[in-house]
C-alpha positions as CSV (number, residue, x, y, z in Angstrom):
1,M,-0.2,0.1,0.2
2,T,1.4,3.2,-1.2
3,D,1.8,6.5,1.5
4,A,-1.0,8.0,-0.7
5,V,-3.3,5.4,-0.3
6,K,-2.6,5.3,3.4
7,D,-3.4,8.8,3.4
8,L,-6.8,8.5,1.6
9,H,-7.5,5.8,4.3
10,S,-6.6,7.9,7.1
11,Q,-8.8,10.6,5.7
12,W,-11.7,8.7,5.4
13,K,-11.4,7.4,8.6
14,E,-11.3,10.7,10.3
15,E,-14.6,11.4,8.3
16,Y,-16.2,8.2,9.7
17,K,-15.1,9.4,13.3
18,A,-16.5,12.8,13.1
19,P,-19.1,13.7,15.5
20,F,-22.8,13.6,14.4
21,S,-25.6,15.0,16.6
22,G,-29.4,15.2,15.9
23,W,-30.0,15.3,12.5
24,D,-27.5,18.0,11.5
25,F,-25.7,17.1,8.0
26,S,-24.3,20.5,8.0
27,H,-20.9,18.8,8.2
28,L,-21.4,17.8,4.6
29,K,-21.9,21.2,3.4
30,D,-21.1,21.6,-0.5
31,R,-20.1,17.9,-0.6
32,L,-23.7,16.3,-0.4
33,F,-26.4,17.4,-3.0
34,D,-30.1,16.0,-2.8
35,E,-32.6,17.0,-4.9
36,S,-36.2,17.5,-3.3
37,P,-39.5,16.3,-3.7
38,P,-41.9,18.4,-5.5
39,W,-43.9,19.0,-2.2
40,D,-43.0,21.2,0.4
41,Y,-43.5,19.0,3.8
42,I,-42.0,22.1,6.1
43,E,-44.5,24.4,4.6
44,M,-47.5,21.9,5.0
45,A,-46.5,21.1,8.5
46,R,-46.1,24.5,9.4
47,Q,-49.7,25.4,8.0
48,L,-51.1,22.9,10.3
49,V,-49.1,23.8,13.2
50,Q,-50.6,27.0,13.2
51,K,-53.8,26.0,13.3
52,S,-53.4,23.4,15.8
53,E,-54.2,23.3,19.5
54,A,-52.4,20.0,20.6
55,V,-49.6,19.1,18.0
56,L,-47.1,16.3,18.5
57,D,-43.8,15.3,16.4
58,I,-43.1,11.9,16.2
59,G,-39.1,11.1,16.0
60,T,-37.9,14.8,16.1
61,G,-34.2,13.8,16.1
62,G,-32.4,16.9,17.4
63,G,-35.4,18.6,17.0
64,E,-33.9,20.9,14.6
65,L,-36.9,20.7,11.9
66,F,-39.8,21.0,14.4
67,A,-38.2,24.1,16.3
68,S,-38.3,26.0,13.0
69,L,-42.4,25.4,12.9
70,A,-42.6,27.9,16.3
71,P,-44.3,29.6,17.6
72,F,-46.8,26.5,19.1
73,S,-49.8,25.9,20.9
74,K,-49.6,25.5,24.4
75,H,-49.8,21.9,24.0
76,A,-46.8,20.8,21.9
77,V,-44.9,17.4,22.3
78,A,-42.2,15.5,20.5
79,T,-41.0,12.2,20.9
80,E,-37.2,10.4,20.1
81,S,-36.1,7.1,20.5
82,W,-32.5,7.5,20.0
83,E,-31.1,8.5,23.5
84,P,-28.3,10.4,22.6
85,N,-30.7,12.7,20.6
86,I,-33.1,13.1,23.5
87,P,-30.9,15.9,25.4
88,V,-30.2,17.6,22.1
89,A,-33.7,17.7,21.3
90,R,-34.5,19.0,24.5
91,K,-32.0,21.9,24.5
92,K,-33.4,22.8,21.1
93,L,-37.2,22.6,21.7
94,E,-37.8,23.5,25.3
95,P,-37.2,27.0,24.8
96,T,-40.1,27.3,22.4
97,G,-42.6,25.3,24.7
98,V,-42.4,22.0,23.4
99,K,-42.1,18.9,25.9
100,V,-39.4,16.3,24.5
101,V,-40.6,12.6,25.6
102,G,-38.2,9.9,25.4
103,V,-39.8,6.8,24.2
104,K,-38.1,3.0,23.8
105,S,-39.3,3.5,19.8
106,E,-41.1,5.9,17.5
107,D,-44.1,4.1,17.3
108,D,-44.4,4.2,21.3
109,T,-46.8,6.6,21.9
110,P,-47.5,7.2,25.9
111,F,-50.6,9.7,25.3
112,K,-54.4,9.6,25.6
113,D,-56.7,8.8,23.2
114,G,-57.6,11.7,21.3
115,E,-54.8,14.1,22.7
116,F,-53.7,15.8,19.6
117,D,-55.5,17.4,16.5
118,T,-52.1,17.1,14.6
119,V,-49.6,14.9,14.3
120,L,-46.3,15.3,12.3
121,N,-43.7,12.7,11.3
122,R,-40.7,13.2,9.0
123,H,-39.2,9.8,7.9
124,A,-39.6,7.9,11.7
125,D,-41.7,4.9,12.0
126,F,-44.9,4.4,13.3
127,K,-48.2,2.6,13.7
128,P,-51.1,3.8,11.9
129,A,-53.6,2.2,14.5
130,E,-51.8,4.4,17.4
131,I,-52.0,7.5,15.2
132,Y,-55.7,6.8,14.9
133,R,-55.8,6.5,18.8
134,I,-54.5,9.6,19.4
135,L,-55.9,11.9,17.1
136,R,-59.0,13.9,17.7
137,P,-61.9,13.2,15.1
138,G,-61.0,15.6,12.2
139,G,-57.3,15.5,13.1
140,T,-54.8,15.4,10.9
141,F,-51.7,13.3,10.2
142,L,-49.0,14.6,8.0
143,T,-46.1,12.1,7.4
144,Q,-43.0,12.2,5.0
145,Q,-41.6,8.4,4.6
146,V,-38.3,7.3,3.3
147,G,-38.9,4.2,1.0
148,G,-37.7,0.9,2.0
149,N,-35.7,0.7,-1.1
150,N,-34.2,4.2,-0.7
151,L,-30.5,4.4,-2.0
152,W,-30.7,0.7,-3.1
153,D,-28.0,1.3,-5.6
154,L,-25.8,2.8,-2.9
155,A,-26.2,-0.5,-1.1
156,E,-25.5,-2.4,-3.8
157,E,-22.0,-0.5,-4.2
158,F,-21.1,-2.6,-0.7
159,D,-23.0,-5.5,-1.7
160,A,-25.3,-5.0,1.2
161,T,-29.0,-5.6,1.7
162,L,-31.4,-3.3,2.8
163,P,-33.5,-4.3,5.6
164,Y,-36.7,-2.5,5.2
165,K,-37.5,-3.1,1.6
166,K,-41.6,-4.3,2.8
167,L,-41.9,-0.1,3.3
168,T,-43.2,0.3,-0.1
169,F,-45.8,3.4,-1.1
170,D,-48.4,0.6,-1.5
171,Y,-47.8,-0.9,2.2
172,W,-48.0,2.3,3.8
173,Q,-51.0,3.8,2.0
174,R,-52.8,0.2,2.7
175,E,-51.9,0.3,6.6
176,I,-52.7,3.9,6.8
177,Q,-56.2,3.3,5.4
178,D,-56.7,-0.1,7.5
179,A,-56.3,1.9,10.7
180,G,-59.3,3.8,9.7
181,L,-57.8,7.0,8.8
182,V,-59.0,8.7,5.2
183,L,-56.2,9.7,3.0
184,K,-56.4,13.1,1.5
185,Q,-53.1,13.2,-0.2
186,A,-50.4,10.5,-0.8
187,E,-47.5,11.1,-3.2
188,E,-44.5,8.8,-4.2
189,W,-41.0,10.7,-5.9
190,Q,-37.7,9.6,-6.8
191,G,-34.7,11.8,-7.3
192,K,-31.0,11.6,-6.9
193,M,-28.4,12.1,-4.2
194,E,-25.0,12.9,-5.1
195,F,-21.7,12.7,-2.9
196,M,-18.9,14.7,-4.0
197,D,-16.0,13.2,-2.3
198,I,-15.6,9.7,-0.5
199,G,-15.1,11.1,2.8
200,A,-18.8,12.8,2.7
201,L,-20.1,9.5,2.0
202,A,-18.1,7.8,4.8
203,Y,-19.7,10.2,7.2
204,F,-23.0,9.9,5.7
205,I,-22.6,5.6,6.0
206,K,-21.8,6.2,9.5
207,A,-24.9,8.8,10.3
208,V,-27.5,6.7,8.6
209,P,-26.1,2.9,8.8
210,W,-29.2,1.1,8.1
211,Q,-28.5,2.5,4.4
212,V,-25.5,0.4,4.1
213,P,-26.1,-2.4,6.8
214,G,-23.2,-4.0,8.6
215,F,-20.4,-1.5,7.1
216,D,-17.0,-1.8,9.1
217,I,-14.7,1.2,8.0
218,D,-11.5,-1.1,8.6
219,K,-12.8,-4.4,6.8
220,D,-14.8,-2.5,4.0
221,I,-12.2,-0.1,3.2
222,H,-11.6,-1.7,-0.3
223,Y,-15.2,-0.6,-1.2
224,L,-14.6,3.1,-0.8
225,E,-11.5,2.5,-2.5
226,K,-13.4,1.2,-5.6
227,L,-15.9,4.2,-5.6
228,H,-12.8,6.7,-5.1
229,H,-11.7,5.2,-8.4
230,K,-15.2,5.9,-10.1
231,L,-14.9,9.7,-8.9
232,E,-11.1,9.6,-10.4
233,N,-12.6,8.5,-13.6
234,G,-15.2,11.3,-13.9
235,E,-18.0,9.0,-12.6
236,K,-20.5,10.5,-10.2
237,L,-21.6,9.2,-7.0
238,A,-25.4,9.7,-7.7
239,Y,-27.7,7.3,-6.2
240,T,-31.7,7.0,-5.9
241,Q,-33.5,8.6,-3.1
242,I,-37.5,7.4,-2.8
243,R,-39.8,9.7,-0.5
244,F,-43.9,9.2,0.2
245,L,-45.8,11.8,1.4
246,F,-49.0,10.9,3.0
247,Q,-51.7,13.4,4.5
248,A,-54.6,11.5,6.3
249,E,-57.6,12.6,8.6
250,K,-59.3,10.7,11.1
251,P,-63.1,11.1,10.5
252,R,-65.2,12.9,12.8
C-alpha cells in the first residue's frame, strides 16, 4: 500500500469518526447534494401547526426541523427514541414550549386517546392504529417517509442488503387506510443524492447506518477505494432517493 493510499484511508476514517448530533448534516455542506420532492413538507407542517391546539412530532431527531415551526400552541410534544438525541432535542425545543418525551421506539406513543389534533412525522417509524387512537376526530396526520428501497443502488455498491424493503408506497397507503384514517394526499417521488467525495460518503454511512447495513470502515475500506476510482475516472456517485408523502384525517 502506497503512502498516498494510506493517507486517503486515514482521511476517510477521520471523516467516519467525525461527530454527528441530532439530524444535522451541516458537516457535509457543499459535499452532498440531494434533490427535493415536489411537495414542501415543512410548509405543509407549518400550516397545520399554526391552526393546531395540540400537536405531536414523532421521531423529532435533534428537534431542528420541529423547532423551525414555532410558535406552537400550549400543548406541543415531541418524541425521540435514540437516547443521544433526547438531550439535544430538549435543548432545542424546550425554549419554544415543546415537551420532549423519550420513548423506547418511535411507534411508542404514551398519550391519551384523542390527545392531539395534529400529528407530524418526518422519516420516523409509526403505527397507523396508534395515530388513529391519539388523534381527535377531524385531526390530521402528516408524514414524509423514506422508501424501504431508498438508496438501493448505494447499498449495491457495498454488496449490502437493505433491511426495510417491505416499506413501499403501497404498504404504507394500505396500512394507513386499514387503520381507519382517510387519505387526503398520497404521493411518491424518486430523485438523486450525489456525494462529491469519499469522506462525505463515509460520514453519511456512519450517520445513517441502515443504508449500508453491516458496514465496517476497516474491513470494508476496499469498497471506498473502488468508489474513489470511479470519481477519479469522472463518474458521479449519484444514487436513488425514494420518498412518500401521506396526509390523512381521522373521521369526525
